[in-house]
N, C-alpha and C positions, 0 to 999 in steps of 0.2 A: 482584493481576497478571493478566493475561491475555495470549493468545497469537493470533499469526494463521499461517495457510499461505496461501501463495500459489502457485497452480497456472497455470503460463503455459504457452499453447498456441500452435501455429500453425494456421489455421483455413481449410481449402480453401475453403467455401460460409459464408461470414458471416451470412446470412440465414437459413440453416437452424439453425445454431447459437442465435441470438437467438431465432428462435422456439421451438425446443426449450428453451432458458433460461427463457424466459418462460412456457411453456405447463407445464413439468414440473421442469426443473433447479433454479430458485431454490426452488422449494416443497421439493422432496426433499432439499435441501441444510439446509433449516431444521430438518429432523428430527433432525439431528447436530450442525450448528454454532449458535451462540447468534445469529451475523448472518453474513450473505453478499452480496456485489456482484461484479459482471463489469465489466470495462473494456476499452478497446482503446486500444493505445499508437499515438499519433499523431507527436509529435515526440520521438523517442527514438533518433536514429542508427540501429543496425544493428538496434535492437530495433522500430523503426517497423511497424505492424501486427498487433504479437502481441496476444493474448487475456490477460487475466490473470483468473482468479477468486478472490476474496479470501475466505477464511473466519476466524472468529473463533471461538477455544476459549476455555475457562474453564482448561484445563490443556493440559500436553504431552500426557499420556495420552489425554485426549479428542480430541484433535488426531489421533495416530496411529491409534486405534480408529475414528475419524469417516473418515479419509481410506481405510483399508482398506473399510468399510462402503459409501461413495460410489462406490467403484472396482468394486464386487460388483452397484451398482444397474443392474437391465435396461434401465430407463428413461435412465440417464445414458449407459449404454454406448452406447445404440440414439442418441442425439443426437450423440456424440462420432462414431460411424461415419458417421452420415449428413451430417454436416457435414466430414468429412474432416480432424477434429482429431488432431493430434499432439502428444504431450507434448514440451515444451522443457525445463521445471525444475520443482523444486518446493522451495519455500524457507519453512523455520521462522523467525517474528521473535518475539521478546519485546518486549511493549508496555510501555514504561517510564512512559508518560505520555500521559494524553489531555485534551484541551480541545475544547468545544462538540459538535456532533453529526459524524454520518458521510455526511450529504447533501451532494448539488451536482451541477451539471452535469461538471464536470471535478473531475479530481484531478492533483496535482503530486507527484511523489517524488524527493526530494533524498537522495543517498547520499552518506558520507563517511566517512573513518577517522581516526584519533587516540587519544588516551591516554583512559583511562578517566575517566569523571567521576562524583564523588561525588554522591550523592541530593541534597544541599543546592545544589548548584553547577547539577545540572539542572533542579531544581525553580524556581531564580532565572531560568533561560536559558529555560526554558518559558514562564513566565509574562510574561516580558520580550518575548518572541517574539509571543505570543497577544495581548499588548495590541495591538501595532500591525497583525498579521494580521486580529484582529476588525475592525478601523476600515477596513480594504480589502477586505471582501467574503469573508473566509475564514469557511467555515460550520464548521469544524473541522479540528483537528491530531493526529496519532498519531505518537509518538516512539519509537522501538525501537531493537533490535539484533538482527541476523541471527545465529541460534543454530546454524543447519545450513544451509547452502547452497553446497556446494562453495566455489569461491575467495571467492564472497561471503561465508564466514562471518566474523564478526566485524565486519562494517559496520553502521555507524550509518545508520538511515533515517528520514526526517521525512515524512510524507504530509499533504498539506493539500487539502481539499475546498472548493471554491469554483463559483460559478457565471459567474464572469468572470475570465480569466486576465490581462487587461490591467490590472484594478482591483489583483489580487493582486500581481503583479509590481511596481506601483508601493509597495506593502507592504515586500517583499522589499528593493526598492532603500534604502527607509530603514532598515532592519534592518542591512543591511550597511556602510551608511555612519556607523553609531554606533560611538563609543569603546567603548562596553561590550560590544558584540558582536565586536568586531576583539580585544579584550582576551581574550573568552571563548575564541576560536577559536585565539590565540596560546597561553595558558595552558594548552591541550590539544592543542597541536601538530595542528589540524584541518585535514584538508585535503579539499575538495568533490572528489569523482569522478564525479557525474553528476546529471543530471535528465531526469526523463521526465514529458511530459505526453500525461495521458490523457482519453479521453471515456467516461463511464458510460452501460453498456449496460443496466443494470437492478440 
């Protein structure tokens, strides 16, 4: 099992943030986290324009200690200050399943609420969805649940990485039209609460 912490920022000077991230921030983050990337929300309602930095951790303890260390790093503090970055929220997610890789020009994030899912039912759903997504340009998917995130706590999340959202959404339509997926959603009283489309920054 692994975990993700997502740091969401409002950034006044995007060019300075991206430059600082590529010159120092990503490398510094990988001293603590097992993987990391940054993205900008493009199609996201009131969250449009927000920057998210996604850190992968092997444990919650590693996430807690790593975030504290990163917030004390002089180089990262400098980048945040020079780019006029303001912290909006930080969320901790448990990763329950992952398929494919983590690369892609774009990322979509679906959020939903519903009843708990058994490991067996989740594995069946993940495999069913991934079979379609992987045929429609999906590079990878991560399924999880927010463990700590204010009002978002308990929310289910599905992140998908792809190089074409047009192709990916064709696959999404195919999934949602299937009787198996409709039954899965009904069985777990699942309700879609949002979709964010982002571009990867690095």
